[in-house]
C-alpha positions as CSV (number, residue, x, y, z in Angstrom):
1,X,-14.3,1.6,6.3
2,X,-12.7,4.8,4.9
3,X,-11.8,5.1,1.2
4,X,-8.5,6.7,-0.1
5,X,-7.3,7.0,-3.5
6,X,-3.6,6.4,-4.8
7,X,-2.3,8.2,-8.0
8,X,-1.3,4.6,-9.7
9,X,-2.3,5.7,-13.3
10,X,-0.5,9.0,-13.2
11,X,2.4,8.2,-11.2
12,X,5.1,8.7,-13.7
13,X,3.7,12.2,-14.7
14,X,3.7,13.1,-11.1
15,X,7.4,11.9,-10.1
16,X,8.6,13.8,-13.3
17,X,6.8,16.9,-12.7
18,X,4.6,16.8,-15.7
19,X,1.4,16.8,-13.7
20,X,1.2,19.0,-10.3
21,X,0.4,16.9,-7.4
22,X,-2.1,19.6,-6.4
23,X,-3.7,19.1,-9.5
24,X,-4.1,15.6,-9.1
25,X,-5.7,16.1,-5.8
26,X,-8.2,18.6,-7.0
27,X,-9.1,15.8,-9.4
28,X,-9.6,13.4,-6.6
29,X,-11.8,15.6,-4.8
30,X,-14.4,15.1,-7.8
31,X,-14.4,11.2,-6.6
32,X,-16.7,10.3,-3.7
33,X,-13.6,9.4,-1.5
34,X,-12.5,10.4,1.9
35,X,-8.8,10.9,1.5
36,X,-5.9,10.5,-0.9
37,X,-2.5,8.6,-0.4
38,X,0.4,9.9,-2.1
39,X,3.9,8.7,-2.9
40,X,7.3,9.5,-1.2
41,X,8.9,10.6,-4.3
42,X,7.0,13.4,-4.9
43,X,8.5,15.0,-2.1
44,X,11.9,13.5,-2.1
45,X,12.4,14.6,-5.5
46,X,10.3,17.6,-5.8
47,X,10.4,21.2,-4.6
48,X,10.9,22.1,-0.9
49,X,7.5,23.9,-0.9
50,X,5.4,21.1,-1.9
51,X,4.6,19.6,1.4
52,X,3.1,23.2,2.4
53,X,1.2,23.5,-0.9
54,X,-0.3,19.7,-0.5
55,X,-1.4,20.6,2.9
56,X,-3.0,23.6,1.7
57,X,-4.8,21.6,-1.0
58,X,-5.8,18.9,1.2
59,X,-7.7,21.4,3.5
60,X,-9.0,23.0,0.9
61,X,-10.4,19.9,-0.6
62,X,-11.7,18.5,2.5
63,X,-9.6,15.4,1.9
64,X,-7.3,13.6,4.6
65,X,-4.1,12.1,3.8
66,X,-4.4,8.6,5.8
67,X,-1.3,7.1,4.1
68,X,1.9,8.0,2.5
69,X,3.4,5.4,0.2
70,X,7.2,4.9,0.8
71,X,9.6,2.6,-0.6
72,X,12.7,2.0,1.4
73,X,15.5,0.0,0.2
74,X,16.9,-1.8,3.6
75,X,18.2,-4.6,1.7
76,X,20.8,-2.9,-0.3
77,X,24.2,-4.1,0.2
78,X,25.9,-0.9,0.2
79,X,25.9,0.7,3.8
80,X,25.8,4.3,2.8
81,X,22.9,3.7,0.9
82,X,21.1,1.8,3.5
83,X,21.9,4.9,5.9
84,X,20.3,7.4,3.5
85,X,17.2,5.0,2.8
86,X,16.8,5.5,6.6
87,X,17.1,9.2,6.9
88,X,14.6,9.5,3.8
89,X,12.0,7.2,5.7
90,X,12.5,9.1,8.9
91,X,12.0,12.3,6.9
92,X,8.7,10.7,5.4
93,X,7.5,9.6,8.8
94,X,7.9,13.1,9.9
95,X,6.0,14.1,6.5
96,X,3.1,11.7,7.4
97,X,2.8,13.3,10.8
98,X,2.5,16.8,9.3
99,X,0.0,16.3,6.3
100,X,-1.7,13.3,8.1
101,X,-1.8,14.1,11.7
102,X,-1.7,11.3,14.6
103,X,-2.3,7.7,13.7
104,X,-1.6,8.4,9.9
105,X,0.2,5.6,8.3
106,X,3.5,5.7,6.7
107,X,4.7,2.7,4.6
108,X,7.9,0.4,5.1
109,X,9.3,-2.3,2.9
110,X,12.2,-4.5,3.4
111,X,13.8,-3.4,-0.1
112,X,14.7,-4.9,-3.1
113,X,16.1,-8.6,-3.7
114,X,19.4,-7.8,-4.8
115,X,21.4,-10.5,-6.5
116,X,24.3,-11.9,-4.8
117,X,23.4,-10.6,-1.2
118,X,23.1,-13.0,1.4
119,X,19.4,-13.5,2.6
120,X,20.2,-14.1,6.2
121,X,22.1,-11.0,6.5
122,X,19.7,-8.7,4.2
123,X,16.9,-9.9,6.6
124,X,19.2,-8.6,9.6
125,X,19.6,-5.4,8.0
126,X,15.8,-4.9,7.3
127,X,15.1,-5.7,10.9
128,X,17.8,-3.3,12.1
129,X,16.3,-0.7,10.3
130,X,12.7,-1.2,11.4
131,X,13.8,-1.3,15.2
132,X,15.4,2.0,14.3
133,X,12.3,3.4,13.0
134,X,9.9,2.2,15.6
135,X,10.7,4.9,18.1
136,X,10.3,7.8,15.5
137,X,7.0,6.3,14.8
138,X,5.9,6.4,18.3
139,X,7.3,9.7,19.2
140,X,5.2,10.9,16.2
141,X,2.2,8.8,16.6
142,X,2.6,7.5,13.0
143,X,1.8,3.7,12.2
144,X,4.2,2.0,10.3
145,X,2.6,-0.1,7.7
146,X,5.0,-3.2,6.2
147,X,3.4,-4.4,3.1
148,X,3.1,-7.7,1.6
149,X,4.9,-6.1,-1.7
150,X,5.8,-7.0,-5.0
151,X,7.9,-4.5,-6.7
152,X,7.7,-0.6,-6.7
153,X,7.4,0.7,-10.0
154,X,11.0,2.6,-10.0
155,X,12.7,-0.7,-8.9
156,X,14.8,-2.8,-10.6
157,X,14.3,-6.0,-8.4
158,X,11.3,-7.7,-6.6
159,X,10.6,-7.4,-3.0
160,X,13.1,-9.0,-0.9
161,X,10.4,-10.0,1.3
162,X,8.0,-10.8,-1.3
163,X,7.8,-14.7,0.0
164,X,5.3,-15.1,2.9
165,X,7.9,-17.0,4.7
166,X,10.3,-14.3,4.8
167,X,7.7,-11.4,5.2
168,X,6.4,-13.5,8.3
169,X,9.8,-13.9,9.9
170,X,10.5,-10.3,9.7
171,X,7.0,-9.2,10.9
172,X,7.3,-11.4,14.0
173,X,10.4,-10.1,14.8
174,X,9.0,-6.6,15.3
175,X,7.3,-5.9,18.7
176,X,3.5,-6.0,18.7
177,X,1.8,-2.6,19.5
178,X,-0.3,0.1,17.6
179,X,2.5,1.8,15.7
180,X,3.7,-1.0,13.6
181,X,1.7,-3.5,11.7
182,X,0.8,-5.0,8.5
183,X,-0.4,-2.8,5.1
184,X,-2.2,-5.8,3.5
185,X,-2.4,-5.9,-0.3
186,X,-4.3,-8.8,-1.8
187,X,-2.9,-8.5,-5.3
188,X,0.7,-8.7,-4.2
189,X,-0.2,-11.8,-2.1
190,X,-1.3,-13.3,-5.3
191,X,1.6,-12.5,-7.4
192,X,3.7,-13.9,-4.7
193,X,2.0,-17.2,-5.4
194,X,-0.2,-17.2,-1.9
195,X,-4.1,-17.1,-1.6
196,X,-4.9,-14.0,-0.3
197,X,-7.6,-14.7,1.7
198,X,-5.5,-17.3,3.8
199,X,-2.5,-14.9,3.8
200,X,-5.2,-12.2,5.5
201,X,-6.4,-14.6,8.0
202,X,-2.6,-15.5,9.1
203,X,-1.7,-11.5,10.0
204,X,-5.4,-10.5,10.4
205,X,-4.9,-9.5,14.1
206,X,-1.9,-7.2,12.8
207,X,-3.6,-5.4,9.6
208,X,-3.4,-1.8,9.9
209,X,-4.0,-0.6,6.7
210,X,-5.3,-2.2,3.2
211,X,-4.4,-1.5,-0.5
212,X,-7.1,-2.5,-2.9
213,X,-6.5,-3.3,-6.5
214,X,-7.1,-6.0,-8.9
215,X,-4.5,-8.2,-11.1
216,X,-5.0,-9.5,-14.6
217,X,-2.7,-11.3,-16.5
218,X,-2.0,-10.7,-20.5
219,X,-3.7,-13.0,-22.8
220,X,-2.0,-16.4,-22.9
221,X,0.4,-15.5,-19.6
222,X,0.6,-17.7,-16.7
223,X,1.6,-16.9,-13.0
224,X,4.6,-19.1,-14.0
225,X,5.5,-16.8,-16.8
226,X,5.2,-13.8,-14.1
227,X,7.8,-15.6,-12.0
228,X,10.6,-15.5,-14.1
229,X,9.6,-12.0,-15.2
230,X,11.9,-10.0,-12.5
231,X,14.8,-8.7,-14.2
232,X,13.9,-5.3,-15.5
233,X,12.6,-2.0,-13.8
234,X,9.2,-1.5,-13.3
235,X,6.3,-4.1,-13.4
236,X,6.3,-7.1,-15.1
237,X,5.0,-7.0,-19.0
238,X,2.5,-10.1,-18.3
239,X,0.9,-8.1,-15.4
240,X,-2.2,-5.9,-15.8
241,X,-4.1,-3.7,-13.6
242,X,-7.8,-3.4,-13.8
243,X,-11.1,-2.2,-12.2
244,X,-11.4,-3.7,-8.4
245,X,-13.6,-6.6,-8.5
246,X,-13.2,-7.8,-11.7
247,X,-10.1,-9.5,-11.8
248,X,-8.2,-12.4,-9.8
249,X,-9.0,-11.2,-6.1
250,X,-11.9,-12.7,-4.2
251,X,-13.0,-9.4,-2.7
252,X,-16.2,-10.5,-1.2
253,X,-14.2,-13.2,1.1
254,X,-11.6,-10.3,1.8
255,X,-14.1,-7.8,3.0
256,X,-16.1,-10.5,4.8
257,X,-13.1,-11.4,6.6
258,X,-12.0,-8.0,7.7
259,X,-15.5,-6.8,8.6
260,X,-15.8,-10.2,10.7
261,X,-12.5,-9.3,12.3
262,X,-13.9,-5.5,13.2
263,X,-11.5,-3.7,10.9
264,X,-12.2,0.0,11.2
265,X,-9.4,1.3,9.2
266,X,-8.6,2.6,5.8
267,X,-8.7,1.0,2.1
268,X,-6.8,2.8,-0.5
269,X,-7.2,2.1,-4.0
270,X,-4.6,1.4,-6.5
271,X,-6.2,1.8,-10.0
272,X,-6.6,4.3,-13.0
273,X,-3.5,2.9,-15.0
274,X,-6.2,2.5,-17.8
275,X,-8.0,5.8,-17.2
276,X,-9.9,7.9,-14.9
277,X,-13.1,5.8,-15.7
278,X,-11.7,2.7,-14.2
279,X,-10.7,4.3,-11.3
280,X,-14.1,6.0,-10.8
281,X,-15.5,2.4,-11.1
282,X,-13.2,1.2,-8.4
283,X,-14.0,3.6,-6.0
284,X,-18.0,2.8,-6.4
285,X,-16.9,-0.9,-6.2
286,X,-15.4,0.1,-2.7
287,X,-18.6,2.2,-2.0
288,X,-20.9,-1.1,-2.5
289,X,-18.7,-3.2,-0.4
290,X,-18.6,-0.6,2.3
291,X,-22.3,-0.7,2.3
292,X,-22.5,-4.5,2.1
293,X,-20.0,-5.1,4.8
294,X,-19.8,-2.6,6.9
295,X,-23.2,-1.4,7.1
296,X,-22.2,1.9,5.4
297,X,-20.0,2.9,8.1
298,X,-16.8,4.7,8.1
299,X,-15.9,3.2,11.6
300,X,-16.6,-0.6,11.1
301,X,-17.0,-2.3,14.8
302,X,-17.1,-5.8,15.6
303,X,-20.7,-5.6,16.1
304,X,-21.4,-4.6,12.4
305,X,-23.6,-7.1,10.8
306,X,-21.5,-9.4,8.4
307,X,-23.1,-10.1,5.1
308,X,-22.2,-13.9,4.2
309,X,-19.4,-13.6,1.7
310,X,-20.4,-14.2,-1.8
311,X,-18.0,-16.1,-4.2
312,X,-16.8,-14.0,-7.4
313,X,-16.9,-10.4,-7.1
314,X,-20.7,-9.7,-7.6
315,X,-21.1,-7.1,-5.1
């Protein structure tokens, strides 16, 4: 298991250009991590030389870019917008290869749950887009990670394939192979009303990357409140981020399940919304988990001894 960090807490400033991406990479290099995950809008909306500068920064600090977080919207009712989203995603696959090298992962999503769009038609649009992207990924040796997603912070509507049933229908229509699989996010399964461990077990044989975060509900809020808080841009007000291992996810079960299956990929941390100290605490939690569940190895194999999962988050 190898550890990456994503700039969740600084995303708005980085997208707006108020904080340099290369500066954030320099800060991340002070953490005991192996790589960084970056966001597509840094490059789609940023200066044309950003990719070159990011590549230099990664090399200078000895960090990898194993994953690129892209948020295409293939469920949009406008065909011109869907075509543009496809072109942008192809550009991000190419960028993933440039910055991450062979085997790096680029995220794919179904898109937003636009109102007044027939779900069956939207599903066809999404599958068609994925099937068009797959040959590009194969040619460039990039892995497409289809995330069980909740909502991009810059989106108006939640993920079209947020429900497990719709997600599985789409996933099952994409041919199995090493260039397309599941980017598993336990927090998003939780928000969708699913048990994250049960969801993981259903898709375990197709997991290619893992997101690690933890979720809390605002005081007095319930999951029912979250379910109806989907009408505005960004995340619902009742949802909170926090230090991994201290929230609603059962990470001992999650890591035990991954290790038992021989998962040897990347785990990328989404934290830092409440400050850099939280992000550092989450990194240390992941490092402890790597030692406990993966014998400290950055290449977890099926022969790695598995520690019996504990209840709670007492790693």
